[in-house]
C-alpha positions as CSV (number, residue, x, y, z in Angstrom):
1,M,0.0,0.0,0.0
2,I,1.1,3.5,-0.8
3,Y,-0.2,6.1,1.7
4,D,-0.9,9.7,0.8
5,S,1.0,10.8,3.9
6,I,3.2,9.1,6.5
7,V,3.3,11.1,9.8
8,V,6.2,10.3,12.1
9,G,5.5,11.4,15.7
10,A,2.2,11.7,17.6
11,G,2.7,14.9,19.6
12,L,0.4,17.8,19.2
13,A,1.8,18.8,15.8
14,G,1.8,15.2,14.4
15,L,-1.7,14.5,15.6
16,S,-2.9,17.8,14.2
17,I,-1.5,17.3,10.7
18,A,-2.6,13.7,10.6
19,S,-6.1,14.6,11.6
20,L,-6.3,17.5,9.2
21,L,-5.2,15.3,6.3
22,S,-7.4,12.5,7.4
23,N,-10.4,14.8,7.5
24,H,-9.6,15.9,4.0
25,G,-9.8,12.3,2.8
26,H,-6.1,11.4,2.6
27,K,-4.9,7.9,3.3
28,V,-2.7,8.5,6.4
29,I,-0.7,6.5,8.7
30,C,0.7,8.1,11.9
31,L,3.6,6.3,13.6
32,E,4.7,7.0,17.2
33,K,7.9,5.5,18.8
34,S,6.6,5.5,22.4
35,N,3.5,3.9,23.8
36,T,1.9,7.2,24.8
37,L,0.3,10.0,22.7
38,G,0.6,13.7,23.0
39,G,4.4,14.1,23.2
40,R,5.3,16.8,25.8
41,A,1.5,17.5,26.2
42,R,0.9,13.9,27.5
43,I,-0.7,13.5,30.9
44,W,-0.1,11.2,33.9
45,K,-2.8,10.1,36.4
46,K,-2.4,9.1,40.0
47,D,-4.8,8.8,42.9
48,G,-7.5,10.8,41.1
49,F,-5.1,13.6,40.1
50,T,-4.3,14.4,36.4
51,Y,-0.8,15.8,36.0
52,E,0.6,17.6,32.9
53,Y,4.3,18.0,32.2
54,G,4.7,21.6,33.3
55,I,2.0,24.2,32.7
56,H,0.1,24.0,29.4
57,V,-2.2,26.7,28.2
58,L,-3.6,27.7,24.9
59,R,-2.4,31.0,23.5
60,Y,-5.4,33.2,22.5
61,G,-7.8,30.4,23.6
62,E,-10.2,29.2,20.9
63,K,-9.0,32.2,18.8
64,G,-5.6,30.6,18.5
65,A,-4.1,27.9,16.3
66,C,-5.6,25.0,18.2
67,G,-9.1,26.5,17.9
68,E,-8.5,26.9,14.1
69,V,-7.5,23.2,13.9
70,M,-10.7,22.2,15.7
71,R,-12.8,24.4,13.5
72,R,-11.3,22.8,10.3
73,L,-12.0,19.4,11.7
74,G,-15.6,20.3,12.4
75,V,-15.2,19.7,16.2
76,N,-18.1,21.8,17.6
77,D,-17.8,20.8,21.3
78,F,-14.4,22.2,21.8
79,K,-14.5,24.6,24.8
80,V,-11.9,26.8,26.3
81,K,-12.0,28.8,29.6
82,K,-10.5,32.2,29.4
83,L,-7.8,32.7,32.0
84,N,-6.9,35.9,33.9
85,T,-3.3,36.6,35.0
86,A,-1.7,38.3,37.9
87,I,1.8,39.3,39.0
88,Y,3.0,38.4,42.4
89,E,5.3,41.2,43.6
90,N,6.4,42.3,47.1
91,G,3.9,40.0,48.9
92,E,0.9,41.2,46.8
93,F,-1.1,39.8,43.8
94,Y,-1.7,42.4,41.1
95,N,-4.3,41.8,38.4
96,F,-2.5,41.9,35.1
97,S,-4.2,41.0,31.8
98,S,-6.9,38.8,30.4
99,G,-6.6,40.3,27.0
100,G,-7.5,43.6,25.5
101,L,-6.5,47.2,26.4
102,S,-9.1,47.6,29.1
103,S,-7.7,44.8,31.2
104,L,-4.1,46.0,30.7
105,L,-5.2,49.3,32.4
106,S,-5.9,47.4,35.6
107,M,-2.1,47.0,36.3
108,N,-2.4,49.0,39.5
109,F,1.2,48.5,40.6
110,L,2.3,50.9,37.8
111,T,2.2,54.7,37.8
112,N,-0.3,56.4,35.6
113,K,2.6,57.6,33.4
114,D,3.8,54.0,33.1
115,K,0.4,52.8,32.1
116,A,0.2,55.5,29.4
117,V,3.6,54.6,28.0
118,F,2.7,50.9,28.0
119,I,-0.6,51.4,26.2
120,K,1.1,53.7,23.7
121,E,3.7,51.1,23.0
122,L,1.1,48.4,22.5
123,L,-0.9,50.6,20.1
124,K,2.4,51.3,18.2
125,L,3.2,47.6,17.9
126,T,-0.2,47.0,16.3
127,L,0.4,49.6,13.6
128,T,4.1,49.4,12.7
129,N,6.3,46.8,11.0
130,I,7.8,44.7,13.8
131,K,10.0,42.5,11.6
132,P,13.2,44.5,12.5
133,L,12.6,43.8,16.2
134,Y,13.1,40.0,15.8
135,D,16.9,40.6,15.8
136,V,16.7,42.9,18.8
137,S,16.7,41.5,22.4
138,V,14.1,42.4,24.9
139,S,16.8,43.9,27.0
140,E,18.0,46.2,24.2
141,F,14.3,47.1,23.4
142,I,13.8,48.2,27.1
143,K,17.1,50.1,27.2
144,E,16.5,52.0,23.9
145,R,13.2,53.2,25.2
146,G,14.4,54.2,28.7
147,Y,11.6,52.4,30.5
148,S,11.1,52.8,34.2
149,S,11.8,50.0,36.7
150,G,8.1,49.1,36.8
151,L,7.8,48.7,33.0
152,K,11.1,46.8,33.0
153,K,9.5,44.3,35.4
154,I,6.5,44.0,33.1
155,F,8.5,43.2,30.1
156,E,10.7,40.7,32.1
157,S,7.5,39.0,33.3
158,L,6.2,38.9,29.7
159,S,9.4,37.5,28.4
160,T,9.2,34.7,31.0
161,S,5.5,33.9,30.5
162,M,5.0,34.5,26.8
163,L,8.4,33.3,25.5
164,S,9.5,31.0,28.3
165,C,12.8,32.9,28.1
166,P,13.6,34.8,31.3
167,D,17.0,36.0,30.0
168,T,16.0,39.3,28.3
169,K,19.5,39.6,26.9
170,I,18.8,36.9,24.4
171,A,15.0,36.9,24.1
172,S,13.6,38.2,20.8
173,A,11.7,41.5,21.1
174,G,10.1,40.7,17.8
175,E,8.7,37.4,19.1
176,L,7.3,39.2,22.2
177,A,5.9,42.0,20.0
178,H,4.1,39.5,17.9
179,H,2.4,37.9,20.9
180,L,1.4,41.3,22.4
181,R,0.0,42.4,19.0
182,N,-2.1,39.2,18.9
183,V,-3.4,39.8,22.5
184,V,-4.5,43.2,21.5
185,H,-6.1,42.2,18.2
186,K,-7.8,39.0,19.6
187,R,-8.6,40.5,23.0
188,Y,-7.5,37.2,24.4
189,A,-4.2,36.2,26.1
190,I,-4.5,32.6,27.3
191,G,-7.1,29.9,27.9
192,Y,-7.4,26.4,29.2
193,P,-9.3,23.6,27.4
194,E,-12.2,22.1,29.2
195,G,-11.1,18.7,30.3
196,G,-7.4,19.6,29.9
197,F,-5.0,18.8,27.1
198,E,-6.2,15.2,27.3
199,T,-9.4,16.4,25.6
200,I,-7.4,17.9,22.7
201,I,-5.3,14.7,22.3
202,N,-8.5,12.5,22.3
203,K,-10.3,14.6,19.8
204,L,-7.4,14.5,17.4
205,V,-6.9,10.8,17.8
206,N,-10.6,10.1,17.2
207,K,-10.4,12.1,14.0
208,I,-7.5,10.1,12.7
209,E,-8.9,6.7,13.7
210,E,-12.2,7.4,12.0
211,K,-10.6,6.5,8.7
212,N,-6.9,5.9,9.2
213,Q,-4.2,4.2,11.3
214,L,-2.4,5.5,14.4
215,I,0.2,3.0,15.6
216,T,2.4,3.3,18.7
217,G,5.6,1.5,19.6
218,V,7.0,1.9,16.0
219,N,10.5,3.3,15.7
220,V,11.3,4.9,12.4
221,I,15.0,4.5,11.7
222,G,15.4,5.9,8.2
223,L,13.9,7.5,5.1
224,V,13.4,5.7,1.8
225,K,14.7,7.6,-1.2
226,E,14.2,6.8,-4.8
227,N,15.3,8.9,-7.8
228,G,16.2,11.8,-5.4
229,K,12.8,11.9,-3.8
230,I,11.6,10.7,-0.4
231,V,9.1,8.0,-0.9
232,G,8.7,6.4,2.5
233,V,10.2,5.4,5.8
234,T,12.0,2.4,7.2
235,T,11.0,1.0,10.6
236,E,12.8,-1.7,12.5
237,T,10.6,-4.3,10.8
238,E,9.5,-3.0,7.4
239,R,9.4,-0.3,4.8
240,I,6.3,1.9,4.5
241,Y,5.7,3.9,1.3
242,G,3.9,7.2,0.9
243,K,3.6,10.2,-1.4
244,N,4.5,12.5,1.5
245,V,6.6,12.0,4.7
246,I,5.9,14.4,7.5
247,L,8.4,14.4,10.4
248,A,6.8,15.5,13.7
249,T,9.7,14.7,16.0
250,P,12.5,17.2,16.8
251,E,15.2,14.6,16.9
252,G,13.9,13.2,13.6
253,I,14.7,16.3,11.6
254,K,18.5,16.0,12.0
255,G,18.6,12.2,12.7
256,L,16.6,11.2,9.7
257,T,17.3,13.9,7.1
258,G,20.9,14.8,8.0
259,I,19.9,18.5,8.0
260,D,22.0,20.4,10.5
261,Y,19.1,21.8,12.4
262,A,19.0,21.4,16.2
263,P,17.7,24.5,17.8
264,V,18.2,25.1,21.5
265,P,15.0,24.3,23.4
266,T,13.7,25.8,26.6
267,S,14.1,23.8,29.8
268,G,12.9,24.2,33.3
269,I,11.8,22.8,36.7
270,S,8.2,22.0,37.3
271,I,6.8,21.2,40.8
272,D,3.3,19.7,41.2
273,Y,1.6,19.9,44.5
274,A,-1.3,17.5,45.0
275,L,-3.2,19.0,48.0
276,N,-5.6,17.4,50.5
277,T,-7.7,20.6,50.5
278,D,-9.5,22.8,48.1
279,E,-9.3,25.9,50.3
280,Y,-7.1,27.9,47.9
281,K,-9.5,29.6,45.4
282,E,-6.9,31.3,43.2
283,D,-7.9,30.8,39.6
284,R,-5.5,33.2,37.9
285,V,-2.2,32.3,36.2
286,I,0.4,33.8,38.6
287,L,3.6,35.4,37.2
288,T,6.5,35.7,39.7
289,Q,9.7,37.6,39.4
290,K,11.4,36.8,42.7
291,V,11.9,33.4,41.1
292,K,11.0,33.8,37.5
293,G,8.1,31.5,36.8
294,V,4.5,30.7,36.4
295,A,2.0,29.1,38.8
296,M,-1.5,27.8,38.3
297,F,-4.1,25.9,40.3
298,A,-5.3,23.7,37.4
299,S,-8.0,22.3,39.6
300,N,-9.6,25.8,40.1
301,V,-9.8,26.1,36.3
302,D,-10.9,22.5,35.5
303,K,-12.5,20.5,38.4
304,T,-11.8,17.2,36.6
305,V,-8.0,17.3,37.3
306,A,-8.3,16.7,41.1
307,P,-10.7,14.6,43.3
308,E,-13.5,16.4,45.0
309,G,-12.3,18.4,48.0
310,K,-8.7,18.4,46.8
311,S,-6.6,20.6,44.5
312,L,-3.6,20.6,42.2
313,L,-1.0,23.4,42.0
314,T,1.8,23.5,39.5
315,F,4.7,26.0,39.6
316,F,7.0,26.1,36.5
317,S,10.3,28.1,36.4
318,P,12.5,28.2,33.2
319,R,15.9,26.9,34.0
320,D,18.3,29.4,35.6
321,Y,21.8,28.2,34.7
322,Y,23.4,30.7,37.1
323,V,22.3,28.5,40.0
324,S,22.1,24.7,40.6
325,P,18.8,22.9,40.0
326,E,18.6,22.1,43.7
327,S,19.0,25.8,44.7
328,Q,16.4,26.9,42.1
329,K,14.0,24.2,43.4
330,R,14.4,25.5,47.0
331,S,13.8,29.1,45.9
332,M,10.7,28.0,44.0
333,E,9.3,26.2,47.1
334,E,10.0,29.3,49.3
335,V,8.0,31.5,46.9
336,V,5.1,29.0,46.9
337,E,5.1,29.1,50.7
338,E,5.3,32.9,50.6
339,M,2.3,33.1,48.2
340,F,0.2,30.5,49.9
341,P,1.3,30.3,53.6
342,G,1.0,26.8,55.2
343,I,0.6,25.1,51.8
344,H,3.4,22.6,52.3
345,S,1.6,21.1,55.3
346,K,-1.3,20.2,53.1
347,V,0.7,18.3,50.4
348,E,-0.6,14.8,49.7
349,N,1.9,14.2,46.9
350,K,4.6,16.2,45.3
351,R,6.2,15.7,41.9
352,V,9.4,17.5,40.9
353,L,10.4,17.4,37.2
354,N,13.7,18.6,35.8
355,L,12.5,19.1,32.2
356,L,15.3,19.2,29.7
357,V,12.9,20.1,26.9
358,V,9.8,22.2,27.5
359,D,9.4,24.0,24.2
360,G,11.2,22.8,21.1
361,V,12.9,26.2,20.5
362,E,13.8,29.1,22.8
363,L,12.6,32.3,21.2
364,T,15.9,34.2,21.0
365,T,17.2,36.6,18.5
366,K,19.3,33.8,17.0
367,Q,16.3,31.4,16.7
368,N,13.5,33.8,15.8
369,Y,10.7,33.0,13.4
370,Y,12.6,34.2,10.3
371,K,15.6,31.9,11.1
372,R,13.8,28.6,11.7
373,L,13.4,25.7,9.3
374,E,10.6,26.0,6.8
375,T,7.7,23.4,7.0
376,R,8.4,22.2,3.4
377,V,11.9,20.8,3.2
378,S,11.8,19.2,-0.2
379,D,9.4,17.5,-2.7
380,G,7.4,15.1,-0.5
381,L,9.2,15.9,2.7
382,Y,7.8,18.1,5.4
383,V,8.5,18.9,9.1
384,V,6.1,20.1,11.8
385,G,6.5,20.7,15.5
386,D,7.2,23.4,18.0
387,S,10.7,24.1,16.7
388,V,10.1,25.0,13.1
389,K,9.0,28.2,11.2
390,A,5.6,29.0,12.5
391,H,4.3,31.7,14.7
392,G,3.7,31.4,18.4
393,N,5.4,29.6,21.3
394,G,5.4,26.0,22.3
395,G,2.1,24.4,21.5
396,E,1.0,27.4,19.4
397,I,4.0,26.8,17.1
398,A,3.1,23.1,16.9
399,F,-0.6,23.8,15.9
400,N,0.4,26.6,13.5
401,S,3.1,24.4,11.9
402,A,0.4,21.7,11.3
403,L,-1.8,24.3,9.6
404,E,1.1,25.6,7.5
405,C,2.0,22.0,6.5
406,Y,-1.6,21.2,5.6
407,K,-1.6,24.2,3.2
408,E,1.7,23.1,1.7
409,V,0.6,19.5,1.1
410,M,-2.7,20.7,-0.4
411,N,-0.8,23.1,-2.7
412,N,1.9,20.6,-3.7
413,G,-0.1,17.4,-3.9
């Protein structure tokens, strides 16, 4: 059998492109090396708690790339809860943004002058060409504009939360500007899918399996090339032929194609606290600067992730290579206790993860959108995932890359 498309990898990008092509009527086979689906968006369940690997949210909610994938698949029951954010600073929680200029004005830890400057900057970003900013660091962007210490903290928080890159000396101002522009245009910053990311994975898998095959435990070890064209893949047991091969694994790009493309990913430490109480009612996404990171009670956003009467808190901090992992972890736990006094005495189970890869590419000036690998590599060979040339960050890049790849496959046959 010759498939229309062979998809290698069943993370968010692989599942998305496989489902889009399946929905269009293509004969598709999706191959996954591991026995689990979802890649870095996979989930783990224990004692009634549903854990994710770090904190996963949807950029721009249903108005983002995931929502577009669902709309194209005709999934009408996909629901996303809009999330509010807050900054924790000097022992206080300050409302930050839920999307749109009106919510940005609620940042009451800034002076009126700072607010005016920030709003003016946001409006400017929506009207001007931001392409030159992609090669400018966030630090340089701040310095050139002579921002106050308050505005500097804002942009440092945004760099951590929006780009997962707390080092403003290397973070791309253009990538940050692109995100801010979308927040203003869409009036939506982040959301969380009803039922968690497990819901997204299940909907994509169901679409694929309606007409096609999704097989786990299959290791693709090579590409089949005939007359200069990629015509299939080799597994440990057989050759599989297809008109198109779509690689949805970061390691597969270099390992299978030989292309010298291995971007630096983001990494970090994630701590999950399974609590024996539901007394903490905080339902905002918390941005912290004392230890640069993001915290969220997923159970206050979606009741299905924790048993009744209990709750689940996750705190993620991008890796700070100036300190040891153990020192960073201790600082994270101190901040959690400071934000929610007495919380450690209510921990039923704690999981600490040292995540070597969080997002497939760190959004730096050297790895910005214009410098990443195109979705179409050659005739019949495509790549998708959160490290290639598509807009967004993390999962948003993955979904957008699938949409770009779908367009390319449709245009090129």
